[in-house]
FITOR-375154 format. One record per residue (C-alpha): residue number from 1; residue in one letter; x, y, z. Coordinates in steps of 0.1 Angstrom, whole numbers, plus 5000, padded with zeros to 4 digits. Each point is the difference from the previous one (the first is absolute). Layout:
BEGIN
num: NUM; residuo: A; x: X; y: Y; z: Z;
...
//
This chain:
BEGIN
num: 1; residuo: M; x: 5307; y: 4516; z: 4488;
num: 2; residuo: P; x: 4972; y: 5005; z: 5025;
num: 3; residuo: G; x: 5009; y: 5027; z: 5027;
num: 4; residuo: T; x: 5022; y: 5018; z: 4976;
num: 5; residuo: S; x: 4995; y: 5032; z: 4979;
num: 6; residuo: F; x: 5017; y: 5017; z: 4969;
num: 7; residuo: F; x: 5025; y: 5020; z: 5021;
num: 8; residuo: S; x: 5008; y: 4969; z: 5025;
num: 9; residuo: D; x: 5035; y: 5000; z: 4986;
num: 10; residuo: Y; x: 5007; y: 5035; z: 5012;
num: 11; residuo: P; x: 5010; y: 5005; z: 5036;
num: 12; residuo: A; x: 4972; y: 5012; z: 5023;
num: 13; residuo: P; x: 5006; y: 5036; z: 5013;
num: 14; residuo: P; x: 5002; y: 5004; z: 5038;
num: 15; residuo: P; x: 4966; y: 5005; z: 5018;
num: 16; residuo: P; x: 4990; y: 5035; z: 5006;
num: 17; residuo: P; x: 5005; y: 5013; z: 5035;
num: 18; residuo: H; x: 4963; y: 5006; z: 5008;
num: 19; residuo: I; x: 4989; y: 4966; z: 4989;
num: 20; residuo: D; x: 4997; y: 4984; z: 5035;
num: 21; residuo: H; x: 4981; y: 5032; z: 5011;
num: 22; residuo: P; x: 4971; y: 4989; z: 5024;
num: 23; residuo: S; x: 4976; y: 5017; z: 4975;
num: 24; residuo: N; x: 5009; y: 4974; z: 4973;
num: 25; residuo: L; x: 4993; y: 4970; z: 5024;
num: 26; residuo: G; x: 4963; y: 5004; z: 4995;
num: 27; residuo: L; x: 5001; y: 4980; z: 4968;
num: 28; residuo: G; x: 5007; y: 4969; z: 5017;
num: 29; residuo: L; x: 5030; y: 4992; z: 4978;
num: 30; residuo: N; x: 5036; y: 4994; z: 5005;
num: 31; residuo: M; x: 5013; y: 5034; z: 4987;
num: 32; residuo: G; x: 5034; y: 4986; z: 4995;
num: 33; residuo: H; x: 4994; y: 4994; z: 4964;
num: 34; residuo: T; x: 5009; y: 5029; z: 4978;
num: 35; residuo: F; x: 4987; y: 5011; z: 4966;
num: 36; residuo: P; x: 5027; y: 5010; z: 4977;
num: 37; residuo: R; x: 4996; y: 5028; z: 4978;
num: 38; residuo: Y; x: 5020; y: 5004; z: 4965;
num: 39; residuo: Y; x: 4998; y: 5026; z: 4974;
num: 40; residuo: G; x: 4968; y: 5012; z: 5017;
num: 41; residuo: I; x: 4981; y: 4967; z: 4998;
num: 42; residuo: A; x: 4992; y: 4982; z: 5033;
num: 43; residuo: T; x: 4998; y: 4962; z: 4996;
num: 44; residuo: A; x: 4968; y: 4984; z: 5014;
num: 45; residuo: P; x: 5007; y: 4983; z: 5035;
num: 46; residuo: I; x: 4999; y: 4962; z: 5002;
num: 47; residuo: F; x: 4988; y: 4988; z: 5033;
num: 48; residuo: H; x: 5005; y: 4965; z: 5016;
num: 49; residuo: P; x: 4975; y: 4988; z: 5026;
num: 50; residuo: A; x: 5027; y: 4998; z: 5026;
num: 51; residuo: Q; x: 5003; y: 5039; z: 4997;
num: 52; residuo: F; x: 4966; y: 5006; z: 5014;
num: 53; residuo: K; x: 5004; y: 5002; z: 5040;
num: 54; residuo: P; x: 4975; y: 5011; z: 5024;
num: 55; residuo: V; x: 5000; y: 5035; z: 5013;
num: 56; residuo: T; x: 5020; y: 5005; z: 5031;
num: 57; residuo: Q; x: 4999; y: 5029; z: 5026;
num: 58; residuo: H; x: 5031; y: 5019; z: 4997;
num: 59; residuo: H; x: 5011; y: 5023; z: 5029;
num: 60; residuo: I; x: 5006; y: 5034; z: 4991;
num: 61; residuo: P; x: 5024; y: 5017; z: 5025;
num: 62; residuo: E; x: 4985; y: 5030; z: 5018;
num: 63; residuo: A; x: 5017; y: 5034; z: 5000;
num: 64; residuo: P; x: 5016; y: 5009; z: 5032;
num: 65; residuo: G; x: 4977; y: 5020; z: 5023;
num: 66; residuo: V; x: 4969; y: 4992; z: 4980;
num: 67; residuo: S; x: 4973; y: 4981; z: 5019;
num: 68; residuo: K; x: 4982; y: 4972; z: 4983;
num: 69; residuo: P; x: 4963; y: 5011; z: 4993;
num: 70; residuo: P; x: 4975; y: 4978; z: 5019;
num: 71; residuo: P; x: 4983; y: 4971; z: 4979;
num: 72; residuo: T; x: 4968; y: 5011; z: 4982;
num: 73; residuo: R; x: 4968; y: 4980; z: 5006;
num: 74; residuo: P; x: 4991; y: 4983; z: 4968;
num: 75; residuo: H; x: 4968; y: 5016; z: 4984;
num: 76; residuo: K; x: 4971; y: 4975; z: 5002;
num: 77; residuo: K; x: 4981; y: 4998; z: 4968;
num: 78; residuo: Y; x: 4963; y: 5004; z: 5000;
num: 79; residuo: H; x: 4982; y: 4967; z: 4992;
num: 80; residuo: P; x: 4962; y: 5001; z: 4995;
num: 81; residuo: E; x: 4999; y: 4966; z: 5015;
num: 82; residuo: D; x: 5012; y: 5012; z: 5033;
num: 83; residuo: A; x: 4971; y: 5025; z: 5002;
num: 84; residuo: N; x: 4974; y: 4974; z: 4988;
num: 85; residuo: R; x: 5009; y: 4972; z: 5022;
num: 86; residuo: F; x: 4976; y: 5010; z: 5027;
num: 87; residuo: F; x: 4970; y: 5004; z: 4976;
num: 88; residuo: G; x: 4970; y: 4982; z: 5011;
num: 89; residuo: V; x: 5020; y: 4984; z: 5032;
num: 90; residuo: N; x: 4984; y: 4996; z: 5033;
num: 91; residuo: L; x: 5019; y: 5012; z: 5031;
num: 92; residuo: E; x: 4994; y: 4966; z: 5016;
num: 93; residuo: D; x: 5022; y: 4983; z: 4975;
num: 94; residuo: Y; x: 5029; y: 5020; z: 5016;
num: 95; residuo: I; x: 4994; y: 4992; z: 5037;
num: 96; residuo: G; x: 5033; y: 4994; z: 5015;
num: 97; residuo: N; x: 5019; y: 5020; z: 4974;
num: 98; residuo: I; x: 4986; y: 5035; z: 5007;
num: 99; residuo: Y; x: 5033; y: 5013; z: 5012;
num: 100; residuo: S; x: 5019; y: 4992; z: 4969;
num: 101; residuo: L; x: 4973; y: 5019; z: 4980;
num: 102; residuo: C; x: 5005; y: 5030; z: 5021;
num: 103; residuo: K; x: 5035; y: 5004; z: 4987;
num: 104; residuo: D; x: 4990; y: 4995; z: 4963;
num: 105; residuo: Q; x: 4989; y: 5031; z: 4980;
num: 106; residuo: Y; x: 4970; y: 4983; z: 4985;
num: 107; residuo: G; x: 4993; y: 4978; z: 5030;
num: 108; residuo: C; x: 4997; y: 5031; z: 5022;
num: 109; residuo: R; x: 4977; y: 5016; z: 4976;
num: 110; residuo: F; x: 4978; y: 4968; z: 4999;
num: 111; residuo: L; x: 4997; y: 5000; z: 5040;
num: 112; residuo: Q; x: 4992; y: 5039; z: 5000;
num: 113; residuo: K; x: 4972; y: 4992; z: 4975;
num: 114; residuo: K; x: 4987; y: 4973; z: 5023;
num: 115; residuo: L; x: 5001; y: 5023; z: 5031;
num: 116; residuo: E; x: 4980; y: 5025; z: 4979;
num: 117; residuo: E; x: 4971; y: 4977; z: 4997;
num: 118; residuo: N; x: 4994; y: 5005; z: 5037;
num: 119; residuo: S; x: 4996; y: 4964; z: 5008;
num: 120; residuo: E; x: 5005; y: 4991; z: 5035;
num: 121; residuo: Q; x: 5013; y: 4966; z: 4991;
num: 122; residuo: Y; x: 5027; y: 5012; z: 4977;
num: 123; residuo: L; x: 5010; y: 5028; z: 5025;
num: 124; residuo: N; x: 5005; y: 4971; z: 5027;
num: 125; residuo: I; x: 5019; y: 4978; z: 4977;
num: 126; residuo: V; x: 5025; y: 5027; z: 4988;
num: 127; residuo: F; x: 5003; y: 5016; z: 5034;
num: 128; residuo: H; x: 5008; y: 4967; z: 5020;
num: 129; residuo: E; x: 5027; y: 4991; z: 4974;
num: 130; residuo: V; x: 5015; y: 5034; z: 4997;
num: 131; residuo: I; x: 5002; y: 5010; z: 5038;
num: 132; residuo: P; x: 5029; y: 4977; z: 5008;
num: 133; residuo: H; x: 5021; y: 5018; z: 4972;
num: 134; residuo: I; x: 4985; y: 5035; z: 5004;
num: 135; residuo: V; x: 5032; y: 5017; z: 5010;
num: 136; residuo: E; x: 5019; y: 4986; z: 4970;
num: 137; residuo: L; x: 4972; y: 5007; z: 4976;
num: 138; residuo: M; x: 4995; y: 5036; z: 5013;
num: 139; residuo: T; x: 5036; y: 5008; z: 4984;
num: 140; residuo: D; x: 4997; y: 4980; z: 4969;
num: 141; residuo: P; x: 4996; y: 5017; z: 4967;
num: 142; residuo: F; x: 4966; y: 4984; z: 4992;
num: 143; residuo: G; x: 4989; y: 4987; z: 5034;
num: 144; residuo: N; x: 4997; y: 5034; z: 5015;
num: 145; residuo: Y; x: 4971; y: 5009; z: 4978;
num: 146; residuo: L; x: 4980; y: 4967; z: 5011;
num: 147; residuo: C; x: 5008; y: 5011; z: 5037;
num: 148; residuo: Q; x: 4986; y: 5036; z: 4992;
num: 149; residuo: R; x: 4969; y: 4982; z: 4983;
num: 150; residuo: L; x: 4996; y: 4977; z: 5028;
num: 151; residuo: L; x: 4998; y: 5029; z: 5025;
num: 152; residuo: E; x: 4972; y: 5016; z: 4981;
num: 153; residuo: H; x: 4979; y: 4968; z: 5000;
num: 154; residuo: C; x: 5007; y: 4983; z: 5035;
num: 155; residuo: N; x: 4979; y: 5005; z: 5030;
num: 156; residuo: E; x: 5010; y: 5014; z: 5035;
num: 157; residuo: E; x: 5010; y: 4965; z: 5013;
num: 158; residuo: H; x: 5023; y: 4994; z: 4968;
num: 159; residuo: R; x: 5014; y: 5036; z: 5004;
num: 160; residuo: N; x: 5007; y: 4994; z: 5038;
num: 161; residuo: I; x: 5022; y: 4969; z: 4989;
num: 162; residuo: F; x: 5015; y: 5017; z: 4972;
num: 163; residuo: V; x: 5013; y: 5030; z: 5021;
num: 164; residuo: K; x: 5013; y: 4978; z: 5029;
num: 165; residuo: S; x: 5018; y: 4976; z: 4975;
num: 166; residuo: V; x: 5019; y: 5030; z: 4983;
num: 167; residuo: S; x: 5005; y: 5024; z: 5030;
num: 168; residuo: P; x: 5033; y: 4983; z: 5012;
num: 169; residuo: E; x: 5015; y: 5006; z: 4967;
num: 170; residuo: L; x: 4982; y: 5033; z: 4991;
num: 171; residuo: I; x: 5032; y: 5019; z: 4998;
num: 172; residuo: S; x: 5019; y: 4980; z: 4975;
num: 173; residuo: I; x: 4968; y: 4998; z: 4979;
num: 174; residuo: S; x: 4996; y: 5038; z: 5001;
num: 175; residuo: L; x: 5036; y: 5006; z: 4988;
num: 176; residuo: N; x: 4994; y: 4977; z: 4969;
num: 177; residuo: M; x: 4989; y: 5017; z: 4967;
num: 178; residuo: H; x: 4971; y: 4974; z: 4996;
num: 179; residuo: G; x: 4993; y: 4996; z: 5036;
num: 180; residuo: T; x: 4994; y: 5037; z: 5006;
num: 181; residuo: R; x: 4971; y: 4999; z: 4977;
num: 182; residuo: A; x: 4985; y: 4970; z: 5020;
num: 183; residuo: V; x: 5005; y: 5017; z: 5034;
num: 184; residuo: Q; x: 4982; y: 5032; z: 4988;
num: 185; residuo: K; x: 4971; y: 4980; z: 4988;
num: 186; residuo: M; x: 4998; y: 4982; z: 5034;
num: 187; residuo: I; x: 5000; y: 5035; z: 5019;
num: 188; residuo: E; x: 4972; y: 5012; z: 4978;
num: 189; residuo: S; x: 4981; y: 4968; z: 5006;
num: 190; residuo: C; x: 5003; y: 4999; z: 5036;
num: 191; residuo: T; x: 4972; y: 5016; z: 5022;
num: 192; residuo: N; x: 5000; y: 4977; z: 5031;
num: 193; residuo: P; x: 5019; y: 5016; z: 5030;
num: 194; residuo: H; x: 5017; y: 4968; z: 5007;
num: 195; residuo: Q; x: 5014; y: 4998; z: 4965;
num: 196; residuo: I; x: 5011; y: 5036; z: 5001;
num: 197; residuo: R; x: 5017; y: 4994; z: 5033;
num: 198; residuo: L; x: 5020; y: 4971; z: 4986;
num: 199; residuo: I; x: 5012; y: 5021; z: 4971;
num: 200; residuo: V; x: 5009; y: 5029; z: 5023;
num: 201; residuo: M; x: 5020; y: 4977; z: 5024;
num: 202; residuo: A; x: 5017; y: 4985; z: 4969;
num: 203; residuo: L; x: 5010; y: 5035; z: 4987;
num: 204; residuo: N; x: 5008; y: 5018; z: 5032;
num: 205; residuo: M; x: 5036; y: 4994; z: 5006;
num: 206; residuo: N; x: 5011; y: 5004; z: 4963;
num: 207; residuo: V; x: 4984; y: 5032; z: 4990;
num: 208; residuo: V; x: 5032; y: 5017; z: 4991;
num: 209; residuo: T; x: 5012; y: 4971; z: 4979;
num: 210; residuo: L; x: 4968; y: 5001; z: 4981;
num: 211; residuo: V; x: 4999; y: 5037; z: 4994;
num: 212; residuo: K; x: 5035; y: 5000; z: 4984;
num: 213; residuo: D; x: 4992; y: 4970; z: 4978;
num: 214; residuo: L; x: 4990; y: 5005; z: 4963;
num: 215; residuo: N; x: 4971; y: 4974; z: 5006;
num: 216; residuo: G; x: 4995; y: 5001; z: 5037;
num: 217; residuo: N; x: 4992; y: 5038; z: 5001;
num: 218; residuo: H; x: 4967; y: 4993; z: 4980;
num: 219; residuo: V; x: 4988; y: 4978; z: 5028;
num: 220; residuo: I; x: 5005; y: 5027; z: 5024;
num: 221; residuo: Q; x: 4982; y: 5025; z: 4979;
num: 222; residuo: K; x: 4972; y: 4974; z: 4995;
num: 223; residuo: C; x: 4996; y: 4998; z: 5038;
num: 224; residuo: L; x: 4997; y: 5038; z: 5003;
num: 225; residuo: N; x: 4975; y: 4999; z: 4972;
num: 226; residuo: R; x: 4977; y: 4972; z: 5013;
num: 227; residuo: L; x: 5006; y: 4997; z: 5038;
num: 228; residuo: S; x: 4985; y: 5023; z: 5026;
num: 229; residuo: P; x: 5023; y: 5026; z: 5016;
num: 230; residuo: E; x: 4999; y: 4982; z: 5032;
num: 231; residuo: H; x: 5013; y: 4967; z: 4983;
num: 232; residuo: N; x: 5026; y: 5020; z: 4981;
num: 233; residuo: Q; x: 5014; y: 5016; z: 5032;
num: 234; residuo: F; x: 5030; y: 4975; z: 5000;
num: 235; residuo: I; x: 5011; y: 5017; z: 4966;
num: 236; residuo: Y; x: 4999; y: 5034; z: 5013;
num: 237; residuo: N; x: 5019; y: 4990; z: 5032;
num: 238; residuo: A; x: 5027; y: 4985; z: 4978;
num: 239; residuo: V; x: 5001; y: 5029; z: 4976;
num: 240; residuo: T; x: 5005; y: 5027; z: 5027;
num: 241; residuo: K; x: 5026; y: 4977; z: 5020;
num: 242; residuo: N; x: 5022; y: 4996; z: 4966;
num: 243; residuo: C; x: 4989; y: 5034; z: 4986;
num: 244; residuo: V; x: 5035; y: 5009; z: 4982;
num: 245; residuo: E; x: 5006; y: 4963; z: 4988;
num: 246; residuo: I; x: 4965; y: 4999; z: 4983;
num: 247; residuo: A; x: 4996; y: 5036; z: 4988;
num: 248; residuo: T; x: 5036; y: 5001; z: 4984;
num: 249; residuo: H; x: 4992; y: 4967; z: 4978;
num: 250; residuo: R; x: 4987; y: 5000; z: 4966;
num: 251; residuo: H; x: 4970; y: 4978; z: 5009;
num: 252; residuo: G; x: 4998; y: 5012; z: 5037;
num: 253; residuo: C; x: 4994; y: 5036; z: 4990;
num: 254; residuo: C; x: 4969; y: 4990; z: 4980;
num: 255; residuo: V; x: 4986; y: 4978; z: 5028;
num: 256; residuo: F; x: 5007; y: 5029; z: 5024;
num: 257; residuo: Q; x: 4977; y: 5022; z: 4979;
num: 258; residuo: R; x: 4972; y: 4974; z: 4997;
num: 259; residuo: C; x: 5002; y: 4997; z: 5038;
num: 260; residuo: I; x: 4992; y: 5037; z: 5002;
num: 261; residuo: D; x: 4972; y: 4996; z: 4976;
num: 262; residuo: Y; x: 4983; y: 4973; z: 5020;
num: 263; residuo: A; x: 5007; y: 5011; z: 5036;
num: 264; residuo: T; x: 4976; y: 5013; z: 5025;
num: 265; residuo: D; x: 5008; y: 5033; z: 5015;
num: 266; residuo: E; x: 5017; y: 4985; z: 5029;
num: 267; residuo: Q; x: 5021; y: 4978; z: 4978;
num: 268; residuo: R; x: 5007; y: 5030; z: 4979;
num: 269; residuo: K; x: 5014; y: 5020; z: 5030;
num: 270; residuo: Q; x: 5022; y: 4971; z: 5007;
num: 271; residuo: L; x: 5015; y: 4998; z: 4966;
num: 272; residuo: S; x: 5005; y: 5039; z: 5001;
num: 273; residuo: R; x: 5017; y: 4999; z: 5031;
num: 274; residuo: A; x: 5025; y: 4973; z: 4987;
num: 275; residuo: V; x: 5006; y: 5021; z: 4968;
num: 276; residuo: T; x: 5005; y: 5032; z: 5019;
num: 277; residuo: S; x: 5026; y: 4985; z: 5023;
num: 278; residuo: E; x: 5021; y: 4986; z: 4970;
num: 279; residuo: A; x: 4992; y: 5030; z: 4977;
num: 280; residuo: L; x: 5036; y: 5010; z: 4996;
num: 281; residuo: T; x: 5011; y: 4964; z: 4988;
num: 282; residuo: L; x: 4968; y: 4994; z: 4978;
num: 283; residuo: V; x: 5002; y: 5034; z: 4982;
num: 284; residuo: Q; x: 5035; y: 4994; z: 4986;
num: 285; residuo: D; x: 4991; y: 4965; z: 4988;
num: 286; residuo: P; x: 4989; y: 4992; z: 4964;
num: 287; residuo: F; x: 4969; y: 4982; z: 5012;
num: 288; residuo: G; x: 4996; y: 5014; z: 5036;
num: 289; residuo: N; x: 4994; y: 5033; z: 4985;
num: 290; residuo: Y; x: 4968; y: 4988; z: 4983;
num: 291; residuo: V; x: 4987; y: 4991; z: 5034;
num: 292; residuo: I; x: 5006; y: 5034; z: 5015;
num: 293; residuo: Q; x: 4982; y: 5016; z: 4970;
num: 294; residuo: Y; x: 4971; y: 4978; z: 5003;
num: 295; residuo: V; x: 4995; y: 5010; z: 5035;
num: 296; residuo: L; x: 5002; y: 5036; z: 4991;
num: 297; residuo: D; x: 4975; y: 4994; z: 4971;
num: 298; residuo: L; x: 4973; y: 4990; z: 5025;
num: 299; residuo: G; x: 4993; y: 5035; z: 5005;
num: 300; residuo: E; x: 4997; y: 4998; z: 5038;
num: 301; residuo: Q; x: 5022; y: 5025; z: 5019;
num: 302; residuo: R; x: 4998; y: 4979; z: 5032;
num: 303; residuo: F; x: 5023; y: 4976; z: 4981;
num: 304; residuo: A; x: 5018; y: 5025; z: 4977;
num: 305; residuo: D; x: 5010; y: 5026; z: 5022;
num: 306; residuo: P; x: 5020; y: 4978; z: 5026;
num: 307; residuo: L; x: 5018; y: 4983; z: 4969;
num: 308; residuo: I; x: 5009; y: 5031; z: 4983;
num: 309; residuo: R; x: 5015; y: 5018; z: 5033;
num: 310; residuo: R; x: 5025; y: 4969; z: 5002;
num: 311; residuo: F; x: 5017; y: 5015; z: 4970;
num: 312; residuo: I; x: 5005; y: 5034; z: 5015;
num: 313; residuo: G; x: 5037; y: 5006; z: 5003;
num: 314; residuo: H; x: 5009; y: 4977; z: 4970;
num: 315; residuo: I; x: 4982; y: 5018; z: 4972;
num: 316; residuo: C; x: 5030; y: 5010; z: 4981;
num: 317; residuo: L; x: 5017; y: 4967; z: 5002;
num: 318; residuo: L; x: 4970; y: 4981; z: 4991;
num: 319; residuo: S; x: 4993; y: 5024; z: 4971;
num: 320; residuo: V; x: 5031; y: 4990; z: 4982;
num: 321; residuo: Q; x: 4993; y: 4963; z: 4999;
num: 322; residuo: K; x: 4981; y: 4982; z: 4973;
num: 323; residuo: F; x: 4972; y: 4983; z: 5020;
num: 324; residuo: S; x: 4996; y: 5023; z: 5029;
num: 325; residuo: S; x: 4999; y: 5032; z: 4978;
num: 326; residuo: N; x: 4966; y: 4990; z: 4987;
num: 327; residuo: V; x: 4988; y: 4994; z: 5036;
num: 328; residuo: M; x: 5012; y: 5035; z: 5008;
num: 329; residuo: E; x: 4981; y: 5015; z: 4972;
num: 330; residuo: K; x: 4968; y: 4983; z: 5011;
num: 331; residuo: C; x: 5006; y: 5010; z: 5038;
num: 332; residuo: I; x: 5001; y: 5037; z: 4988;
num: 333; residuo: S; x: 4970; y: 4997; z: 4980;
num: 334; residuo: V; x: 4977; y: 4981; z: 5025;
num: 335; residuo: A; x: 5013; y: 5014; z: 5034;
num: 336; residuo: E; x: 4980; y: 5023; z: 5024;
num: 337; residuo: P; x: 5010; y: 5036; z: 4995;
num: 338; residuo: R; x: 5020; y: 5001; z: 5034;
num: 339; residuo: T; x: 5018; y: 4967; z: 4989;
num: 340; residuo: R; x: 5006; y: 5013; z: 4965;
num: 341; residuo: K; x: 5015; y: 5033; z: 5012;
num: 342; residuo: A; x: 5026; y: 4978; z: 5022;
num: 343; residuo: L; x: 5009; y: 4981; z: 4971;
num: 344; residuo: I; x: 5007; y: 5030; z: 4977;
num: 345; residuo: D; x: 5019; y: 5017; z: 5028;
num: 346; residuo: E; x: 5025; y: 4975; z: 4996;
num: 347; residuo: L; x: 5005; y: 5011; z: 4963;
num: 348; residuo: L; x: 5007; y: 5036; z: 5009;
num: 349; residuo: N; x: 5038; y: 4997; z: 5001;
num: 350; residuo: K; x: 5020; y: 5014; z: 4971;
num: 351; residuo: E; x: 5027; y: 4973; z: 5001;
num: 352; residuo: R; x: 4976; y: 4972; z: 5003;
num: 353; residuo: L; x: 4976; y: 5013; z: 4975;
num: 354; residuo: E; x: 5027; y: 5005; z: 4974;
num: 355; residuo: K; x: 5008; y: 4964; z: 5003;
num: 356; residuo: L; x: 4963; y: 4990; z: 4996;
num: 357; residuo: L; x: 4998; y: 5021; z: 4970;
num: 358; residuo: R; x: 5029; y: 4984; z: 4982;
num: 359; residuo: D; x: 4988; y: 4966; z: 5012;
num: 360; residuo: S; x: 4981; y: 4976; z: 4975;
num: 361; residuo: F; x: 4974; y: 4991; z: 5027;
num: 362; residuo: G; x: 5003; y: 5029; z: 5024;
num: 363; residuo: N; x: 4990; y: 5027; z: 4975;
num: 364; residuo: Y; x: 4964; y: 4983; z: 4996;
num: 365; residuo: V; x: 4995; y: 5004; z: 5038;
num: 366; residuo: V; x: 5009; y: 5037; z: 4997;
num: 367; residuo: Q; x: 4975; y: 5004; z: 4972;
num: 368; residuo: T; x: 4973; y: 4983; z: 5020;
num: 369; residuo: A; x: 5009; y: 5022; z: 5030;
num: 370; residuo: L; x: 4995; y: 5031; z: 4978;
num: 371; residuo: D; x: 4966; y: 4986; z: 4987;
num: 372; residuo: Y; x: 4987; y: 4994; z: 5038;
num: 373; residuo: A; x: 5017; y: 5026; z: 5021;
num: 374; residuo: N; x: 4980; y: 5027; z: 5016;
num: 375; residuo: P; x: 5006; y: 5036; z: 4985;
num: 376; residuo: T; x: 5025; y: 5009; z: 5027;
num: 377; residuo: Q; x: 5021; y: 4968; z: 4997;
num: 378; residuo: R; x: 4998; y: 5002; z: 4962;
num: 379; residuo: A; x: 5015; y: 5035; z: 4999;
num: 380; residuo: Q; x: 5028; y: 4987; z: 5025;
num: 381; residuo: L; x: 5006; y: 4971; z: 4977;
num: 382; residuo: V; x: 5004; y: 5022; z: 4967;
num: 383; residuo: E; x: 5023; y: 5024; z: 5019;
num: 384; residuo: C; x: 5022; y: 4971; z: 5010;
num: 385; residuo: I; x: 4998; y: 4986; z: 4964;
num: 386; residuo: K; x: 5008; y: 5033; z: 4981;
num: 387; residuo: P; x: 5037; y: 5002; z: 5008;
num: 388; residuo: C; x: 5004; y: 4966; z: 4986;
num: 389; residuo: L; x: 4981; y: 5003; z: 4968;
num: 390; residuo: M; x: 5029; y: 5012; z: 4979;
num: 391; residuo: S; x: 5022; y: 4972; z: 5011;
num: 392; residuo: I; x: 4974; y: 4972; z: 4995;
num: 393; residuo: R; x: 4981; y: 5012; z: 4968;
num: 394; residuo: S; x: 5025; y: 4982; z: 4979;
num: 395; residuo: T; x: 4994; y: 4966; z: 5018;
num: 396; residuo: P; x: 4970; y: 4978; z: 4988;
num: 397; residuo: H; x: 4988; y: 4999; z: 5035;
num: 398; residuo: G; x: 5003; y: 5036; z: 5009;
num: 399; residuo: K; x: 4986; y: 5010; z: 4967;
num: 400; residuo: R; x: 4965; y: 4986; z: 5012;
num: 401; residuo: I; x: 5001; y: 5023; z: 5030;
num: 402; residuo: H; x: 5011; y: 5030; z: 4978;
num: 403; residuo: N; x: 4973; y: 4995; z: 4975;
num: 404; residuo: K; x: 4974; y: 4995; z: 5027;
num: 405; residuo: L; x: 5008; y: 5033; z: 5018;
num: 406; residuo: Y; x: 5004; y: 5018; z: 4967;
num: 407; residuo: Q; x: 4965; y: 4988; z: 4987;
num: 408; residuo: E; x: 4984; y: 5010; z: 5034;
num: 409; residuo: R; x: 5017; y: 5035; z: 4999;
num: 410; residuo: A; x: 4987; y: 5005; z: 4964;
num: 411; residuo: R; x: 4965; y: 4987; z: 5013;
num: 412; residuo: Q; x: 5000; y: 5025; z: 5029;
num: 413; residuo: Q; x: 5010; y: 5030; z: 4978;
num: 414; residuo: A; x: 4972; y: 4991; z: 4975;
num: 415; residuo: N; x: 4975; y: 4998; z: 5028;
num: 416; residuo: S; x: 5012; y: 5034; z: 5014;
num: 417; residuo: Q; x: 4996; y: 5016; z: 4966;
num: 418; residuo: R; x: 4967; y: 4985; z: 4994;
num: 419; residuo: E; x: 4989; y: 5013; z: 5035;
num: 420; residuo: V; x: 5012; y: 5036; z: 4991;
num: 421; residuo: G; x: 4984; y: 4997; z: 4967;
num: 422; residuo: S; x: 4967; y: 4989; z: 5017;
num: 423; residuo: V; x: 5002; y: 5030; z: 5023;
num: 424; residuo: E; x: 5006; y: 5025; z: 4973;
num: 425; residuo: L; x: 4972; y: 4983; z: 4980;
num: 426; residuo: S; x: 4976; y: 5003; z: 5028;
num: 427; residuo: Q; x: 5008; y: 5038; z: 5005;
num: 428; residuo: F; x: 4996; y: 5005; z: 4963;
num: 429; residuo: Q; x: 4966; y: 4983; z: 5002;
num: 430; residuo: G; x: 4990; y: 5022; z: 5030;
num: 431; residuo: L; x: 5007; y: 5031; z: 4981;
num: 432; residuo: M; x: 4979; y: 4986; z: 4970;
num: 433; residuo: N; x: 4973; y: 4992; z: 5022;
num: 434; residuo: F; x: 4998; y: 5035; z: 5015;
num: 435; residuo: D; x: 4963; y: 5007; z: 5005;
num: 436; residuo: S; x: 4988; y: 5024; z: 4974;
num: 437; residuo: S; x: 4973; y: 5012; z: 5026;
num: 438; residuo: S; x: 5029; y: 5013; z: 5022;
num: 439; residuo: I; x: 5012; y: 5021; z: 4969;
num: 440; residuo: D; x: 4965; y: 5014; z: 4996;
num: 441; residuo: T; x: 4999; y: 5008; z: 5037;
num: 442; residuo: M; x: 5034; y: 5019; z: 4998;
num: 443; residuo: R; x: 4987; y: 5018; z: 4968;
num: 444; residuo: Y; x: 4969; y: 5013; z: 5018;
num: 445; residuo: S; x: 5018; y: 5009; z: 5031;
num: 446; residuo: I; x: 5022; y: 5021; z: 4981;
//
């Protein structure tokens, strides 16, 4: 009979427990049908058209506490006809539809190529259709490239309109991952004082927000790089006013260093005073300590000396901290002799020195002090360290100090022996070089 098999008289076994698992639903079949297996031989399945059903989306319950991953954007396959559909096409054919082309990958490339032809007619067509949507396009993944190319080819009149149109929304554009590139290109392109004034006014009240943002900080750095120090004064005012907030931020500390690089002498003094006043806070911060070190690396004692003196009285405390200990080493190495003496004097205390020797960070500060101390202070340091050597030589940190002093003592002994040997050798050479004429004179006198 149709619809039966050789084993149809045998009762069908129960369906396996995994037969309705969602992974089996991709066949588009009703998996309620089972395939009996007897004596190791599986019968061929017999399907009825009614068994074919469309695939339905089955809900799989989520595990408690596990968030559902965000939906992924479907990958768009490359079609050659997409790239070729603008081949041999005139720009005039798209008048009225330029805006939609700006947001299309190949349409945007088509418009950029037309702008590269340096045709004033093409420039006017694109500009006048794009400018009403310029804020949206500057943050578009494809449109921002057209905006950048437009800034390269437009004239001063167009650029004035461009800057005036985007200035009210300049902060939000700068914070966007695509918009920040377009804003940087706009800052590069602007040479007119009126355009620069509009940009400065738009950014003035939100410098801190931009500096601390992953995208916005590049806009501030572009201003420092391209605008004059006078036009950038609004940045220096905001940075000095919010010194701690900016210098202790991941992106802010980098911007602070760029401010120092591009500053005039007067602006550098302004920054140095702000850093010096907040030195104890910055030196202990993971990012702020880099700003301190950057000022010290300028190599100008008029900035470094007041800054280093802020740490006098706190050397031992700062030497045992991860970030500030690096700064203490640099302070000892670059300080003036009088200031360095004051820093090392704080270490000449047996109890505090023993704690530093045992500390994973403090022992490096002691080693630096031994390298840069004057002979008198160095001898005092060694005398303070000697009683602790036996107790710290077994520790990994104290072992470094012990080896350093041992090697130096061996070097001194070798030098002294070399000096004694050189003296004896010179005396021997003096005897060997005794003038023979003197001998003859002595012989004749006898």
